[in-house]
C-alpha positions in Angstrom: -101.0 54.0 147.3 -99.0 52.2 149.4 -99.3 50.7 153.0 -96.1 50.3 155.9 -96.2 49.3 159.8 -93.4 52.0 161.6 -93.2 51.9 165.6 -92.7 48.8 167.9 -94.3 46.0 167.0 -95.5 43.1 169.4 -93.0 40.6 170.6 -94.1 36.8 170.6 -94.9 34.8 173.8 -91.5 33.3 173.6 -89.4 36.3 173.3 -90.9 38.0 176.3 -90.1 35.0 178.0 -86.5 34.5 176.9 -86.3 38.2 178.4 -88.2 37.8 181.9 -85.8 34.0 182.0 -82.5 36.5 181.4 -83.6 39.1 183.6 -84.0 36.2 186.3 -80.7 34.9 185.0 -82.6 31.3 184.1 -80.9 32.0 180.5 -78.5 33.9 178.4 -77.6 36.8 176.3 -77.1 34.8 173.3 -80.6 33.2 173.4 -82.1 35.9 173.7 -80.8 37.6 170.2 -81.6 34.2 169.0 -85.3 34.4 169.8 -85.3 37.9 168.8 -83.7 37.3 165.2 -86.1 34.4 164.9 -89.2 37.8 166.1 -87.8 39.3 163.2 -87.7 36.8 160.6 -91.4 35.5 161.5 -92.1 40.0 161.2 -90.8 40.1 158.3 -92.2 37.3 156.5 -95.8 38.7 157.6 -94.9 42.3 156.0 -93.7 40.3 153.2 -97.0 38.6 152.8 -98.8 41.2 153.2 -96.9 42.8 150.2 -96.1 46.5 152.4 -94.3 48.8 150.7 -91.4 49.5 153.3 -90.9 46.4 155.4 -89.7 47.5 159.3 -87.7 46.1 161.9 -90.0 45.6 164.4 -88.6 47.8 167.4 -88.0 44.4 169.0 -84.9 45.4 171.4 -86.4 48.7 172.2 -88.0 48.8 175.9 -89.8 51.4 175.2 -90.0 54.5 172.6 -86.8 56.6 174.8 -84.8 54.2 176.4 -81.9 52.3 174.1 -81.2 56.3 172.9 -80.8 57.3 176.5 -79.2 54.5 177.8 -76.5 55.6 174.7 -76.1 59.3 175.3 -74.6 60.9 177.3 -76.1 64.4 179.4 -79.6 62.0 179.8 -81.0 58.9 181.9 -84.6 57.6 182.5 -86.5 58.3 185.1 -89.2 56.8 187.4 -91.9 54.7 185.5 -94.6 56.7 183.8 -97.9 56.0 182.7 -98.2 55.7 179.1 -101.1 58.0 177.8 -104.4 56.4 178.6 -102.7 52.8 178.7 -101.6 50.3 180.7 -98.2 50.2 179.7 -94.9 52.6 182.0 -92.2 53.8 180.0 -88.8 55.7 182.0 -89.3 58.9 180.6 -86.5 60.3 180.0 -84.3 63.6 182.0 -81.9 65.7 181.3 -78.6 65.7 183.6 -76.2 67.5 181.6 -76.4 70.5 178.8 -73.7 68.5 177.2 -74.9 66.2 175.7 -74.0 63.2 173.1 -74.6 60.2 171.6 -71.9 58.3 172.7 -72.0 56.2 169.8 -74.0 54.5 167.5 -76.9 52.3 168.5 -76.2 48.5 167.6 -77.4 46.4 165.7 -80.2 45.4 167.9 -81.7 48.5 167.4 -81.9 49.2 164.1 -81.4 44.9 162.8 -80.1 45.8 158.6 -83.0 45.0 156.4 -82.5 43.2 153.0 -85.2 45.2 151.3 -86.4 48.5 151.3 -87.2 49.6 154.5 -88.1 52.6 157.2 -86.8 53.0 160.6 -89.1 54.4 163.5 -87.4 56.9 166.2 -89.0 59.3 169.0 -89.8 62.6 167.7 -87.3 66.0 168.8 -90.4 67.0 170.9 -91.2 63.5 171.7 -87.8 63.3 173.2 -87.3 67.1 175.0 -90.9 66.5 177.2 -90.3 66.8 181.1 -86.7 67.4 180.5 -86.5 71.2 180.2 -83.9 70.6 176.8 -85.6 72.6 173.8 -86.5 69.7 171.0 -83.5 71.3 168.8 -80.8 70.9 171.0 -82.2 67.2 171.5 -82.5 66.6 167.5 -78.9 67.9 167.0 -76.9 66.0 169.9 -78.8 62.8 170.0 -81.1 61.6 167.6 -79.2 63.3 164.3 -76.4 61.4 165.3 -78.1 58.1 166.2 -79.4 58.4 162.3 -75.9 58.8 160.9 -75.3 55.3 158.8 -78.6 53.9 158.2 -79.7 53.7 155.6 -83.7 53.8 155.2 -86.2 55.0 152.6 -88.2 56.4 155.2 -87.7 57.8 158.8 -90.8 57.9 160.6 -90.5 60.2 164.4 -93.5 58.7 166.6 -94.9 61.6 168.0 -97.6 60.5 170.3 -97.6 63.9 173.0 -97.6 66.7 170.8 -101.3 66.3 170.0 -102.5 66.2 173.4 -100.2 68.9 175.1 -102.3 72.2 175.7 -99.1 74.3 174.5 -97.7 72.5 172.0 -94.1 74.2 171.0 -94.9 73.6 166.7 -92.3 76.4 166.0 -90.1 74.4 168.5 -90.7 71.0 167.5 -90.5 72.5 163.1 -86.5 74.8 164.0 -85.8 70.6 165.3 -86.9 69.1 162.7 -85.3 71.0 160.3 -81.9 69.9 162.7 -82.8 66.4 160.8 -83.6 66.9 157.8 -81.8 66.6 154.3 -81.3 62.7 154.0 -84.1 60.3 153.9 -87.7 61.5 153.5 -88.5 62.3 157.1 -92.4 61.4 158.4 -93.8 63.0 161.5 -95.8 60.3 162.9 -99.3 62.0 165.8 -100.1 58.5 167.1 -103.1 58.5 169.8 -104.3 61.8 169.0 -106.3 64.3 167.1 -103.9 65.9 164.9 -106.9 68.7 163.8 -106.0 71.1 165.9 -102.1 71.0 164.6 -103.6 71.7 161.9 -104.0 75.4 162.7 -100.3 75.6 164.1 -99.1 74.8 161.1 -98.6 71.9 161.2 -98.8 70.8 157.6 -96.0 73.5 156.8 -93.7 71.6 159.0 -90.4 70.9 157.4 -91.1 66.7 157.0 -92.7 65.1 153.7 -95.0 63.6 155.2 -97.4 63.6 158.4 -99.0 60.9 159.8 -102.8 61.0 161.2 -104.5 59.1 163.9 -108.2 58.6 162.4 -109.4 57.1 164.6 -109.6 60.4 166.4 -109.0 62.8 164.0 -111.8 63.5 161.4 -111.2 63.8 157.6 -112.6 66.5 157.4 -109.4 68.1 159.6 -106.4 67.3 156.5 -106.6 70.0 154.2 -107.9 70.1 150.3 -104.9 69.1 148.3 -102.5 68.0 151.4 -99.4 68.2 149.2 -97.1 65.9 152.0 -96.8 62.2 152.1 -100.0 61.5 153.9 -100.0 58.4 157.3 -103.4 57.4 157.6 -103.5 55.3 160.7 -106.7 53.3 159.5 -105.6 51.0 162.2 -107.2 51.2 165.6 -103.3 49.8 167.4 -105.6 49.5 170.6 -108.2 47.6 170.1 -108.2 44.2 169.1 -110.9 44.1 166.6 -110.0 42.8 163.6 -111.0 46.1 161.1 -112.7 45.3 157.3 -110.5 45.4 154.4 -113.1 46.9 152.1 -114.2 49.8 155.1 -110.5 50.6 155.2 -110.0 50.8 151.8 -113.3 52.7 151.3 -111.6 55.3 153.8 -108.6 55.4 151.9 -110.9 56.9 148.9 -112.2 59.2 150.6 -108.3 60.0 152.1 -107.6 60.3 148.7 -110.1 63.1 147.3 -107.7 65.4 150.1 -104.2 64.1 150.2 -102.1 63.5 146.5 -100.3 60.6 148.0 -101.3 58.0 150.8 -100.3 55.7 152.6 -101.3 53.1 155.0 -100.0 52.3 158.6 -101.3 52.0 161.6 -102.6 54.5 164.5 -99.4 54.0 166.9 -97.5 51.1 167.8 -99.0 47.8 167.3 -97.6 46.8 170.7 -100.6 47.3 172.4 -102.3 44.3 171.4 -100.7 40.6 170.9 -98.8 39.5 168.7 -101.2 37.6 166.8 -103.8 40.4 166.6 -100.8 42.8 165.5 -99.7 39.7 162.9 -103.6 39.9 161.3 -104.0 43.5 161.7 -100.9 43.9 159.3 -102.2 41.2 157.1 -105.5 43.5 156.4 -103.6 45.9 155.8 -102.1 45.1 153.2 -105.5 43.0 151.9 -106.9 46.8 151.6 -103.6 48.0 149.7 -104.2 45.6 147.7 -107.4 45.7 146.8 -107.1 49.9 145.9 -104.4 48.8 143.9 -106.3 46.5 142.0 -109.2 48.8 141.5 -106.9 51.5 140.1 -105.3 49.5 137.8 
């Protein structure tokens, strides 16, 4: 049993204020960078205190799931503000401006900060990147995502996928082709966030060329996971869209049910924790670690 926290972690009030001040010319980029480093150290301390198995950087410099990749790429641009699913947050949806897509240069350390311990990185999945662009997921995987990941040495690459489970006609075959482009380095997890993954299993979700599948178990029934599931199951057992705090014992009991269906289970949130405040997110991470520790002790 493992536990870790992929995705975008909420910024502290100090970092939010610093970025606002920078937009208004009241502070310097160096001051914002310093505050972001402080936020990162605090997030790492939270993860270590929870004894998580892999450390994440929290994507603290990512304005949304796509913008750093879009701004670093030729052939892509950020469009109008678009509501993210049914939340009260917005993102700038990517648009293709040219068939000649390429990542101009690797993303700087601010976007993938070097971490001293076993770590993971999160980037959008090829399907999520392609939505609304008219460009095939495989093309984005080959010319944007794969170059962005080159030179990184994570223990796990998490591909965040918020749209596939909500699509009326998800192109699972096209996604499989794109994932094949990315496969071959560090293990890859496709993290299905904020949606019911049950219909996707009928479309071949379990056969995709990835090492792990992440499932939102606030939207998906346990029975949707096929018995004897042979991939690493990232179990979304912390609700990232609700400020109510989960009970570690209830998480552990639910995880024990999952262990009867999957060979390997990791406890994760069901989506980016950025949708709750940083103090709430901090406590949710702590409780995730407590649940994992309780399971490890029982197994011993």
